C-alpha angles and dihedrals in degrees: 000000000000113000120195096213103131126341125235118163108222094219090065100037100088094047087066095064112211110025130183122190133185130183121253122213121267145112124306089270098023094249095294111171119243137151110336089356096163098058098130128239112004117251116222120229135018135119118263111214117205116191111207134175098232137032122242115263104210142348092221103119096195100048103034124093106174119102095223090064094039095052088051103048091042086072088064107028123061132187129213092262133024139198125266116246092257089059093233105094145036133237134183117271114162088003120081094202144307144223130213124216119239092255091051090235102107129054118191110198124195116208126217107252122232099031110145135199116237087264090063095251115132118248115236139175090270089064091049093049092049092048096051093042091049092051091049091055091068101058094133100042104026143016095302092109086077088071096050092120094056115104098177143349118209134181106209094170140008096271102025128085123184121202115195118196133211089224137344109302121191099197098051099113090044089049090053087054091061115110091237088067092052114136118256129170117289111269088003089284090293095309131115117257092252093049093047094054092052085075107006123204123214145147097256130118092263134048135202119292118162140310126210099184115233091014114054146328119212130199126191131213112271107237090197095053110145096221100077117228094026143145102035094195122081092212147346124222122195107202121197107231109162097185114082094207091052090052090051093050091047094054092043091048095046098248089113132029100204130036105204113211104348112197112271089230090066099026097111092048091057089072116087139147087285102035134060116214106206133179106205121202111258147186093225121139119187117198149158112252118211117209103222090191087071124068131277095016095078083072110093090205091059092051093046092046094052091045089055092049096058119097102215094178090058089052093048090051098043100037105028098027086232094305093122141042135239112267121239103173148041086245128063127235092248093056124089113258095022107157113216091194095057105135096232113175115261130181106306119157095193092052092046092053093045095049094045090050089054093048133095090253105045092159094053134252144219124260144156131248113209120214136164114260120244094032110119093187093053091048092052091048091049092050092052091050090047090053093044093054098044097079088060091054092253104137113203124197112198110225119197125199128171110268095260094047090045091053092047092048091055093045090050092046091242097142141070104214123003139181114234143150141209132209121190121245099188133034095251127084092223093083090063102029093053089047092046107040108020116077087204091056095093102265110059088255098313089322092297100107087230110163117176115166089206094052092045092050093048092048094050092046090051090052092055098039111096099186109093094213092053091045090052091053091050094048091048089056091046091052090050093049095049092044088056096043093046100205082160129030102225111221114175150328110238133190122227115263120213138166111208129184113242088232087070116085133195093013108154134168116212122221085256090065102246127111119216109216105191091097097041120109138169128229119218 
């Protein structure tokens, strides 16, 4: 999905005033190096088999939040802009270029002519308008909050789209690069939303194949793909293989080509003469969420105390086998405006005792920590936290639910503490900060019920501030405020682990976690 055509970091785009971009020639990923990048002349055809622990949940790009689904439908559905391979900038994809009005309130976007959906029908501005409007409709239940600054989308001519804003909005181009704003046929091609997403149609390198839930999901090469010569593969099959050791053996034995997320405990053993074990840089943040709708977590001293009790280095060692680093901030090192000096709470016995003594439960309490079942890393993390809190008379019961029920429990605020994680989807912090600190951001502040007037004000000012230096100052303040308030106990930043057959070439995982497959090919 990500095309290295020309690089424009979103954080600097608006400072330039009126900007026009056009796509340069190049391969589907611009020649970016990935696993086995120097494998010679691409071979056409073949089926890439990806072994993954969980099945996708839905192909609905505007209502679905799990990465397994997202990384699948991104092979079919494309937005106007996409993210550069380093995860820090944006570049045109279906768009040819754009201009910004002097008051920063109107974006005029030119579309590339001749782009077709997998059905062979040409994509036009009417499709773009419908897609963005449809995403915006679902601000409370889906990703539509990302479009909150948009006042109106119009389609004055076949290849021109005009986006009018309510106020200046720094992240707009990054927002339009989000998968929820991917372009689908106008009015879903005459289908209902539910019917359309049973076999979605897009402009991407792959098209819908078949889905046997719980077993596999297969995509086929799109013969109408607008980037000539791509994709190289004939098909991609995502097999559901829950057991990590079985995935490892399959990729080593040739039954699978990619082992998605091998356990860190066995990561080194995935590598072999025929398999590359690679840790790709990421924008992942793992954390403990506190439900402030449940006592005593509305008490800042309780949250700060628990944050100071957790031994992050022990978790990094036991869970990641030292492949990650302890997290200090709401933002991740790979995200623009990350502040390395953010005073995130680390293990500190004196601070833990002081905060607990000031809290509403100075003598301790009992609580539950929610985790998804079948996840060895989450269980190990939970057990370390359980052990860390016990000396302070905080008794933690680890509660396991299957991944779907766990997700639903967090979304419905039916938990006390929970382990969770976030990976960025666009190269602008607003996607995560609005989700995490603004109750109006679509998720009750990452399902914590955190509501700080200061944090909300800083976040909204950063959204509407177009100068990168001023935005940096605002995000630095926001990182300081959230580090102090501890609505989340930041745990660690982790890379993405993959085992990839050495017969697979040009496989790369972006810092946003997805892996564009248009460039990928298999040698015999």
